[in-house]
LOMAR-475824 format. One record per residue: residue in three letters; x, y, z of N, C-alpha, C in turn. Coordinates in steps of 0.001 Angstrom, whole numbers, padded with zeros to 6 digits, always signed. Layout:
ALAXYZXYZXYZ
...
***
This chain:
MET+020713+003362+019638+020077+002169+019129+020079+001102+020227
ALA+018958+000453+020376+018823-000567+021420+019471-001873+020976
SER+020149-002517+021904+020745-003816+021598+019708-004915+021816
ARG+019928-006041+021204+019010-007169+021362+018957-007629+022812
GLU+020121-007635+023455+020172-008075+024852+019341-007159+025745
ASN+019457-005856+025503+018686-004892+026289+017185-005076+026042
LEU+016813-005286+024789+015396-005509+024471+014869-006769+025143
LEU+015671-007831+025136+015241-009079+025779+015080-008888+027287
ARG+015985-008135+027904+015837-007862+029348+014549-007102+029619
GLN+014251-006137+028759+013027-005349+028939+011785-006223+028730
LEU+011831-007112+027745+010697-008006+027485+010429-008930+028671
ASN+011479-009385+029316+011317-010280+030462+010589-009616+031617
GLN+010563-008308+031649+009913-007574+032733+008462-007224+032421
LEU+007993-007532+031223+006638-007165+030818+005625-008236+031214
SER+004377-007806+031333+003284-008737+031608+002954-009526+030341
ASP+002156-010581+030483+001772-011398+029334+000978-010583+028316
GLU+000104-009697+028795-000680-008845+027889+000234-007935+027082
ALA+001214-007355+027754+002131-006445+027076+002968-007199+026043
ILE+003364-008424+026363+004150-009222+025412+003315-009552+024182
ASP+002023-009838+024359+001139-010069+023217+001050-008825+022338
GLU+000956-007669+022968+000885-006410+022224+002187-006161+021452
VAL+003317-006433+022083+004605-006290+021408+004672-007241+020205
GLY+004176-008444+020367+004161-009404+019265+003342-008905+018084
ARG+002174-008320+018364+001345-007758+017292+002070-006607+016596
PHE+002766-005777+017389+003494-004654+016823+004633-005138+015919
VAL+005361-006146+016354+006452-006698+015548+005896-007280+014252
SER+004774-007966+014332+004140-008524+013145+003763-007413+012169
HIS+003227-006321+012697+002865-005160+011872+004108-004576+011195
LEU+005202-004450+011929+006436-003921+011358+006950-004799+010219
LYS+006848-006114+010394+007296-007028+009347+006458-006851+008080
LYS+005143-006728+008248+004267-006532+007093+004595-005236+006375
CYS+004854-004169+007123+005193-002881+006514+006494-002981+005737
GLN+007441-003722+006248+008726-003876+005593+008565-004624+004268
VAL+007726-005637+004248+007491-006397+003018+006799-005518+001990
LYS+005826-004708+002405+005119-003825+001478+006069-002830+000842
SER+006974-002264+001636+007881-001263+001081+008850-001891+000086
ARG+009207-003143+000263+010094-003824-000675+009415-004110-002003
SER+008109-004355-001984+007403-004734-003204+006721-003554-003875
SER+006962-002328-003422+006262-001180-003990+006639-000947-005442
LYS+007877-001249-005848+008267-001050-007234+007467-001963-008153
LYS+007226-003175-007724+006426-004105-008518+005003-003570-008650
ASN+004439-003076-007563+003082-002537-007595+003013-001306-008484
ASP+004033-000449-008451+004059+000737-009297+004079+000339-010769
LYS+004850-000693-011089+004938-001152-012472+003596-001719-012928
THR+002924-002449-012066+001617-003014-012394+000595-001903-012612
LEU+000596-000908-011723-000333+000212-011847-000081+000970-013139
ALA+001181+001200-013467+001513+001909-014702+001004+001136-015921
GLY+001125-000174-015887+000630-000993-016990-000877-000904-017143
LYS-001585-000912-016024-003049-000796-016067-003468+000573-016599
GLN-002772+001619-016159-003098+002964-016628-002839+003083-018122
SER-001727+002526-018578-001395+002572-019999-002446+001847-020824
ALA-002891+000694-020344-003923-000067-021055-005230+000718-021121
ALA-005586+001382-020023-006823+002162-020003-006732+003352-020955
ILE-005564+003998-020993-005387+005140-021896-005501+004676-023347
LYS-004864+003551-023679-004932+003030-025048-006366+002652-025409
LYS-007104+002115-024449-008492+001697-024700-009356+002892-025093
TRP-009170+004019-024415-010025+005176-024627-009427+006201-025592
ALA-008215+006008-026055-007559+006978-026931-008344+007167-028220
GLY-008523+008409-028595-009184+008736-029855-010688+008602-029843
ARG-011277+008243-028731-012739+008113-028682-013365+009453-028333
ASN-014502+009694-028909-015252+010896-028601-016141+010582-027410
LEU-015842+011188-026297-016592+010899-025078-017816+011786-024921
GLY-018027+012670-025895-019228+013483-025883-019076+014748-025079
PRO-020090+015600-025151-020042+016868-024423-020112+016645-022912
GLY-019479+017524-022184-019533+017458-020729-018486+016553-020116
TYR-017599+016060-020931-016540+015195-020409-015596+016039-019566
ALA-015387+015622-018330-014571+016422-017406-013508+015548-016752
GLY-012681+016170-015937-011590+015484-015262-012046+014315-014407
ARG-013185+014447-013752-013687+013348-012914-014017+012132-013770
ASP-014567+012383-014962-014856+011279-015872-013560+010603-016292
HIS-012563+011403-016548-011248+010881-016931-010709+009972-015837
ASP-010770+010420-014599-010272+009623-013487-011078+008336-013308
ARG-012390+008424-013497-013226+007241-013344-012885+006207-014415
ILE-012607+006660-015628-012252+005745-016708-010906+005097-016425
LEU-009922+005906-015996-008577+005362-015757-008483+004511-014512
TYR-009095+004957-013432-008879+004309-012136-010077+003532-011616
GLY-011180+003593-012338-012375+002893-011880-013186+003766-010930
ASP-014386+003338-010670-015284+004097-009803-014968+003786-008349
LYS-014422+004733-007633-014053+004519-006221-014998+005261-005291
GLY-016094+005748-005822-017024+006536-005026-017872+005700-004202
***
């Protein structure tokens, strides 16, 4: 594992362009870390939306030719 001091020494040897690139990479890492922390909240929200969609369509006769793709479109929306 790299120490902070070692990383700072390495950064001091980089060009300005490389330091900008490192900054963008660090920003990307921070965003990824925040997303992974909030995934449980997003999963709960998605589950609620799916449950609402299932309740909305439960017991309805969707007619002949109803297939799995239709089911997915009803639950998840048209992503085509």
